[in-house]
Steps between C-alpha positions, in 0.01 A plus 500: 500500500157605614321246716132449592585604856537864396140508372369448855544868570231580233190539724153538350514874578829530308358293205192719496707825484708366223209376290322828553785664320522258208127458445477739208770304311434146629404358148845601385653235727325223306681618186830532679483150643345343189194381669342231262194646328253229594634398834229700696232316313674166563525578871125578522417192306710295745265612782231279339226745590128440433210745475389597842842442647690715753860590428755723692794676334779577732684819373258573229691823412355709219260222423654331198341172589168619635294494179612146429409387853167683481413334176600161635257511795221702328273750656366231743854456634729730702854630454699645791815694418728624777816698496710710732556786243232767500624634166491168334141442622394839370583379158317172563190698602505697176522168311203369706281788400609504141424135452204495742639207699204476735619182673834656604590621847829682549660530851804702612667272755801277571430136429602392853225730650218415259234265617298334224121554527440130397668200350670549159508279192845630397781736594736666254849646556603675178847647515436575869606197704871587476441850634346380829696485826218312677418255219555188713260625757237593247516191282376244765196725586411526132532126451267440795252751353451300182200289426582134425630490137613863530834608354785730585689626201829687506613663182849658535839546352823310587869476393502225238706193555717298264667656201312825500566538865867467447486760223325739739755459775697810419187724502331356811653760736368774286157346474493456868588867560218606281254270676612630834460860389148445370389229747366302202588179684761299665646257242667282762197364679348166392130545448438156355681327790313719754162421332583123513620515857208700638212329314645151525372411151651436167556835319458517129750730334527645147784713386516757232749719312797281542395425863521858603126491597285239656149419604462272805172344605406334823148340523335426827 
């Protein structure tokens, strides 16, 4: 069976190359993996942003959360979106212009190399945490970059537990093969445990779609 160890070979450069290839069809994956319709909005709401706030999205991709983030902080706030994939960011740039998101800055970079210009009120990982080889290096820096009361939110997928998990057991190897081929994310890491361990605070977790998706929140 696939293990998390095998995902360590997926460097940021490899992830960028793969996502450059799937950028045009990325929304299709939300349909394939039955992404809950309102989960992006719920993830943004979990950030508890105020007008004038500053928020960073790690792995903003084609920008499917950016309008929600922009609205949450208002024109007086600031949204920073970073991604390793140039093709994904090209689509985010188009969205920025179409929606006139004047408070949005997009940056092509690996999260481990990005240096925040100032303290943030919130950080969002939306279907990106499980793709990152250096997530445990990045997370402490982001936590330290938060203002008091700031939040880190991770929205991602997981193999469900309990009865549904048992039913899925025969298909897990095939799902894993697909995830490996697309680099959508490593299903064997433990984002909630890692968030709890690195931040040292209580992590609030809400699960959706028979526990196949979750939103985890750590508040500083």
